[in-house]
MITOR-153039 format. One record per residue: residue in one letter; x, y negated, z negated of N, C-alpha, C in turn. Coordinates in steps of 0.001 Angstrom, whole numbers, plus 524288, in hexadecimal, padded with zeros to 5 digits. Layout:
N
aXYZXYZXYZ ...
***
This chain:
210
x17FCF62F31048CB17EAB62D6404DAC1822163007051AD x1804B631A9056551836D6349E05A5B186F9630C005D1A x18C5F6330105D141907F630BD05FA4190376305A065A6 x18BEC6334C067FE18BAC6337006DBA18EFC6376B07021 x1924463A0506D041959363E3D06EB2193596433B06F10 x1932B64649072311912964C0C07232193D464F0906EE5 x19149652B706B0219477656210674B1986B6594806A9E x19CEF65A64068601A12265D3306AF019E55662BA06C2C x19B7E6640D068AE199F46696A069DB1973166B0906EC2 x1951A666AD07154192AC666DC07658196856684207A90 x19B6F667F80791719F266685C07D8D1A27C66E1707C60 x1A059670190779C1A39967480075D31A35767964079EA x19EE267A2E07C6A19E7367DFF080C11A24167C820852F x1A1C567834086DA1A4FB6771508B531AAC8677C4089C0 x1AC80675F1085121B258676ED083811B37D67C5E083AD x1AF3668019082B71B0EC685A6082B91B14A6887E088A0 x1B0376859808C661B0E9686A1091681B67F6874D09324 x1B78E68B37097081BCD468B38098BD1BCAE6897B09E1A x1C062688E80A13A1C076686B30A6311BD5E68AE80A9D2 x1BE2B68FEE0A8E41BBD3694290ABF41B5C0693700AB3C x1B3B76918D0A7081AE1D691610A6331AB9068D6D0A915 x1AE60688F50AB531ABBE6855B0AE9A1AB89687850B452 x1AF4068B360B5A41AE7168DC80BA9A1A981691510BA75 x1A8C6693AF0B61B1A471697700B59B19EFC693D80B5DB x19F5668F540B3F819AED68BF40B3F719A3468A280B944 x19E2C6898E0BC4219DA5687B00C24319B3068C330C4F9 x19CCF6917C0C37519A0D696060C5F119455695A00C4D3 x192996949E0C02018D53694010BEF518A7F68FE10C1BC x18D2E68B530C26218AF46869C0C59018A326882F0CAF6 x18D6E68B660CD4F18C9A68CF70D217187D06905F0D2DA x18724693910CF68182D46978F0CF6117DB8694510CF40 x17D7B690910CADF1795C68D920CA021778068A1A0CEE9 x17B65688400D0EC17AAB684330D5F4177FC687FC0DA12 x17A5368CE80DA5F1785E690410DE61172D1691C40DE10 x171116923E0D9BE16B1B6939F0D8111685468ECA0D990 x1699568A110D825166BF6851A0D97316694684670DEF4 x16ABC685CF0E1BC16B20684D00E7651678F6887E0EA3A x166D068DF50E84F16382691390E9D115DCF68FC40E949 x15CB368D940E52A157D768B440E418155DF6869B0E878 x159EF683210E8FE1598167EFE0EC87158716804C0F1B4 x15AD3684A80F37415A7A687090F87A154F3688FD0F936 x152F968B760F59314D1068D8B0F5E514A1C689060F6C3 x14AD26844B0F47D1478067FF70F5461483E67D370F9FB x14CCE67C950FC1914E2667A07100B914ED167C5410517 x150316816D104D515234685101095B156D2682E410C30 x159F367FDF1094B15ED667E4110B8216337681F010AF3 x164A16838D10FE1169796887110FB816E5E6864D10D2D x16FA76814010CDD1738F67EF810B791745167FA810570 x16FA067FD41023816ED7680930FD0716FE0686420FB86 x16E13689C50FF1D16E7C68FC80FE2017466690250FF70 x176F868E8A1033B17CC968F9B1043C17FD368E120FF80 x17EC3689B20FD6E18260687510F8B91808F68B2B0F3F7 x17C1D68C920F3C817B03690AB0EF2317D8F695A40F01E x17E406972E0F498180D469C230F5BA1871069C2C0F507 x18874696DD0F68918ED7695E00F5C818FD26953B0F018 x18C58694390ECA718E166931F0E6C518F4A6981B0E420 x18C9F69C7E0E64018E796A1750E45F194536A3690E40E x196D56A2A20E8DA19CE36A2FD0E91919F8769F450E621 x19D7869A690E5A419FED696550E2F119FF7697B20DD4E x19B6369A4D0DB5519B8169BA70D5F919F3D6A02F0D4DD x1A02B6A3920D8EB1A3CA6A7EC0D8071A9A76A5990D7CD x1AA9A6A1BA0DA461AF7969F2A0D95E1B10569D9C0D43B x1ACD369B060D2001AD3C698D10CCCE1AD5569D290C8AA x1AAB46A1D70C9E11AA9C6A62B0C6C51AFA46A96F0C689 x1B2696A99E0CB121B80D6AB990CAF81BB786A8010C870 x1BAE06A3440C9E31BEF169F2B0C6D31BEC669F4B0C0E9 x1B98B69FB10BF6F1B9AA69F950B90D1BC146A38F0B64C x1BC1B6A8420B88E1BEB06ACD80B6A41C45F6ACA20B6A1 x1C68D6AA5D0BBC91CC766A9370BC241CE376A59E0B931 x1CB486A1640B8091CD7C69CC60B4961CD8169ECB0AF2D x1C8E16A1F80AD271C94B6A3CE0A8301CE326A7590A713 x1CF116AAAD0AA851D4106AD610A9E21D8976AAB40AA31 x1D8FF6A72A0AD731DDCC6A40F0AE541DEF16A1240A8FF x1DABD69E7F0A6DE1DAAB69B7E0A1DE1DADC69F0909D16 x1D9B26A46109DC81D8996A78E098F71D4F06A5A00965C x1D0696A380097F81CC396A198095071C66E6A47B095B3 x1C7216A91A0942C1C2BB6ABF8094601BF316AB3308EDA x1BA896AAB908FA41B66D6AA7908B481B1F76AD1708BB5 x1AECF6AE03087861A9BE6B02F088041A5E96AC2D08ACC x1A68D6A78B089D11A3436A37908C7D1A4736A34909213 x1A94F6A3B9093B11AA196A409099761A7816A88309C0B x1A7EE6AD52099771A5726B17909B2619F7B6B1FC09BBC x19D216AEF9097EA197F06AEAB098571960D6AA6809CDF x199286A61309D42198236A2FC0A0F01983B6A50E0A661 x19CC56A8340A72619D316AAD20ABDE198AD6AE7F0ADA8 x1961D6B1110AA081920E6B46B0AADE18DB56B1250AC2D x18C7F6AD530A9A6187AD6AA570AA7B188376A7F30AFBA x18D4E6A5BB0B0ED18D486A2D00B56218C796A6580BA6B x18ED26AB910BA2E18E076AF8C0BDF3188D36B0C90BF54 x1858A6B1420BAE4180396B2970BBAE17D626AEED0BE94 x17EFB6A9C10BE2B17BBF6A59E0C1B017DFD6A5D20C6B1 x183846A5B10C772185526A5A50CCC3184D26AA980CFC2 x185656AEB70CD631857F6B3EA0D0D9180946B6B40CF6A x17CFE6B5CC0CBEC1784D6B83E0CB93173CA6B55C0CD6A x172C16B0ED0C9F316DD96AE170CAF016EAE6AB0D0D044 x173176A92E0D16B1745F6A71E0D64B173286A9B30DBF2 x1754D6AE600DBEB173FF6B1BC0E05116E1D6B3130E066 x16BC26B42F0DC5B166056B5C60DC2B163046B08F0DDEE x164916AB9B0DC151614D6A8050DDFE162446A6860E455 x166AF6A7D10E5C8167416A79D0EB851648B6AB5B0EE47 x163DB6B01A0EC3D161506B42D0EF0C15B4B6B27A0EF4D x1593E6B0790EB201541A6AEAF0EAE7152AD6AA9E0EEC1 x157136A66A0EF7C156286A28F0F2A7156546A3CB0F7F5 x159796A7D60F8E615A4C6AA4F0FE6B155736ACB41005F x151FA6AE2D0FC8F14D1C6B1590FE7914BDB6B5E60FAF4 x14EBF6B7BA0F7BF14DC56BC7B0F4DA1497E6BAC90F03E x145816BA730F249141226B85B0EF1913C936BC230EDD7 x13CB06C0CA0F03E138C36C5370EFBE138A46C6740E9EB x1348A6C8C70E833134A86CB040E2A1138CB6CEA20E144 x139DD6D28A0E4B013E3E6D6050E3C61445E6D3390E415 x143A26CEF30E733148A66CCE00E7B2149E26C9920E2C3 x145CD6C7BE0E075146E06C4760DBD51483F6C8410D785 x145B06CCCC0D6FE147D46D02F0D33214D186D2490D3A8 x14E726D2F20D8C4153F06D4E60D9B91580F6D0270D7C0 x156946CB040D957159C96C7300D78015A206C65C0D1CA x155596C7A90CEAD155D86C6F20C92B1599A6CB890C6FD x158B96CFB10C99A15BC06D4A20C7A6161C36D3560C883 x162DD6D1180CC92168956CF480CDEC16AD36CBD90C9D6 x167C36C8010C8451698E6C47B0C4EB16A046C6F80BF44 x165EF6CA840BDDD166456CD9D0B8E716AEA6D0FA0B89D x16C176D37A0BD58171066D63C0BDCE1760F6D3340BC94 x176336CED30BECB17AB96CBA80BE1517B396C9FB0B7DE x1770E6C8270B6081778E6C6F30B092178C96CBF60AC7A x177296D03A0AE59178F36D55B0AB2417E996D6920ABCE x180436D6220B132185536D7820B208189ED6D3860AF3F x1887A6CEDA0AEE018B646CAB20AC4518BEE6CBBE0A718 x1872D6CC820A457186E56CE6D09F91189CB6D32709D63 x18A386D72B0A0D318CC46DBD409FDC192BA6DA9B0A071 x1940C6D7C80A454199D36D6A70A4B119BB66D41E09FDC x199246D06A09DB919A8F6CD55098EA19B596D0F5094FE x1979D6D49E09434198416D83F08FE219C9F6DC570908B x19E366DDFE0955D1A15E6E1D9096541A6726DFD5097C6 x1A6BD6DB21098941AC686D8BC09AF81B1496DA83097F6 x1B0266D9CE0927C1B4E36DB2F08F5B1B6766E08D08FA6 x1B3366E3F3090281B4C76E9860913C1B6B76EA8409653 x1B4876E83109A981B6826E8B609FB21BBA86E6740A047 x1BCD76E25909D4F1C21F6DFBF09E401C6E76E29809C5F x1C57B6E6DB098C61C9566E96E096451CE486E7370948B x1CD2B6E2F2091D51D1416DF9C08F881D41C6DB7609295 x1D23C6DB04097811D5176D70709B011D1476D20D09BA3 x1D2C96CDF109DD71CF836C9B909DF91CB5F6CA080A218 x1CA4B6CDB50A4861C5B56CE6D0A8581C4536D4770A8E0 x1BFB96D5220AAA91BDF36D9D90AB811C0976DD800AFD7 x1C0E16E2640AFC11C2F96E5500B3D21C05A6E6780B87C x1BB3B6E6D30B7131B71F6E8260BB291B1A96E6040B8DA x1AE3C6E54F0BD511A8AF6E4270BC891A5C36E8ED0BC6D x1A1E86E8BD0B8B719EB06ECF00B8E6198DF6EA530BC12 x198346ECBF0C092194906EABE0C443197B76E5860C6E7 x194676E4160CB57196B96E0680CE9E196886DAD10CBE6 x19A996D7950CBEC19A516D2720C98D195F56CF090CC03 x193BD6CBC40C8B418F656C8EE0CAFE191356C5130CF52 x195AC6C32D0CF4D196C66BFE20D4C11966E6C30F0D997 x195AD6C8850DA2B195156CAC30DEA018F666C95E0E0FF x18C106C6AF0DE6B187646C4DF0DFFE187F16C0FD0E44F x18C8B6BF680E55118E6F6BB790E8F818DDE6BDF00EE89 x18DC06C3230EEA518CD36C6530F360186EE6C5770F546 x183A06C53D0F0F517E716C3F80F2FD17D996BEA10F53C x1803E6BB090F26C17FC56B5D10F440181FA6B57F0F9DF x185D26B8B80FB80188326B87610002184396BAF61040D x180F46BF0A1029E17CC96C14A10578178A76BC93106EA x1776F6B9EB1024F173336B560103411751E6B0D51072D x17AF06B0721072F17D8E6AC4510AA617D2A6AE7910FDD x17DC16B33A110A517D2B6B5AF116A4177446B51011842 x173966B590114B016EB06B5301161816DF66AF251176B x16FC26AC111149B16E636A66F115DA171816A4AC11B0B x176286A75611BE3178316A5B5120A1175FF6A76F1258B x172D96AC281247C16FC56AE53128F016A3D6AC4A12940 x168E06A89B126241638A6A6F2125A6160036AA4F1237F x161A96AE6A120D415E946B38011F2215CEB6B19111949 x159FC6ADF2118A31579A6AC02112DA151BB6ACA3112A5 x1501D6ACCE10E4D14A626AD2E10DD4147EB6B1E610FE9 x144206B19911372141B36B6161163E145776B90E119A2 x14A336B60211B1814D2E6B91E11EB1151E96BB5811C66 x151706BC1F117311560F6BE99114A2157416C3F011714 x15C5B6C6041174515E036CACA1196015AAC6CF6F116E1 x159786D2F7119B6156A66D7CB11792150956D6E31172A x14ED76D2041184B1485C6D0F911872146BA6D1D0112A1 x141FE6D2B41129213F246D35510D7513BC56D89C10DAC x13B3A6DAFE1095E138696DF61108D4133666DE2B104DF x12EA26E0DD105A812AB26E0431020412ABF6E4AE0FF0A x12C436E4E00F9E612CDF6E8E50F64B128B46E8B70F1ED x124866EBDA0F1EA120686EA8E0EE5311EAF6E56B0EE45 x11D836E2D30EA0111C446DD970E9AD11EF76D9610EBEC x123E46D9D30EBC21278B6D6310ECA012AC66D6C60F1C8 x12DE26D2FF0F34F131026D3640F7A3136F86D3D90F5CD x139726D6DB0F95013F4B6D7D80F8251427B6D6820FCA0 x146B56D3300FC5414AF06D2821009614EF36D66F0FF81 x14FC46D99A1028D1541C6DD74101FD1593E6DAAC10091 x15A5D6D5D0101EB15F106D3D31004915FCC6D2C90FA33 x15AE76D2E20F7A915ABB6D2580F1C815D0E6D7610EF3D x15D066DB2A0F1C515EBF6E0150EFEB164D76DFA60EE8A x1678C6DC580F1D316D256DB8B0F11B16E436D8DA0EBA9 x16A586D5820E9B916B0C6D38B0E42C16A136D80D0E026 x166416DB0A0E10F165B96DFAE0DDA7169FF6E3880DD83 x16D336E4610E1EC171916E7380E28E175D76E4D70DEE2 x176636DF9A0DFE217AF86DD260DDE4179DB6DD090D7E4 x175836DBBD0D5D1174D56DBE30D0511755D6E1310CDD3 x1740E6E6520CFFB174FD6EB210CE6317B0A6EBF40CE84 x17D976EAAC0D299183596EB1E0D1C3185B56E8160CE0D x1847A6E44A0CC3A186816E11E0C7D3185A96E3AB0C276 x181916E6410C1711801C6E88B0BCAA182626EE6C0BCF6 x1843C6F0830C0E1186186F5C00C17618AA26F6600BDE0 x18B196FAF20BABF18FD96FC4B0B710192D56FFA30B9DA x191CA7022F0BE2D194AD706230C13A198A3703430C4D1 x196C76FE2C0C6C819A566FB470CADA19E176F87B0C702 x1A2FA6FA330C8531A7E06F6F80C61F1AA996F3CB0C9CD x1AB096EF600C9191ADE16EC100CD5A1B33B6E9E00CB20 x1B7306EAD60CD021BCB76E8C00CAE81BC3D6E3050CA96 x1BDEB6E0680C6781BE976DA9B0C68D1C3FA6D8F50C7C2 x1C52C6D63E0CBE01CA4D6D46E0CCE91CB496CF7E0CB4D 
***
């Protein structure tokens, strides 16, 4: 007969978390909420929801910075923490900005392909970092430089979308207008997502990590 108490093994994963991991999860929570708010904005056209979605990107970055500093302060690095960090980053700085771009009006066929390309580049960049981090760290507790731009640089794209929102340049009024290219439409603004994705997977760009 059951005692009514949950097996201890149900809590084994939580016990394996370090303090920094909860900040990483807060990063992921911000990114997820941003995606939900972007979808809500598309349904309601409420600018307050869009502004909150845009603001959650910088909030995710704050948690992303704090989790690394706390891990170094407590000397609590782990493989789980590294994987959590990458998964959180792809939500907050990959899927999140792409969803915001789509909600803001990047909905042409070429736009969508560029947004998908951007997210795939982010996934690839984080996977490569996890594989090469030990080599790049050269025996220290952190890497000396990034190969390609770090995925949080996608917040620059979020900043561009915030400027568009502030100027009322959303939907059909997006900066740069829209082009008919073959069977689909292309907003030139979507090219920034393609450029950001390409910079992330570049092996020739080396960005010092401070």
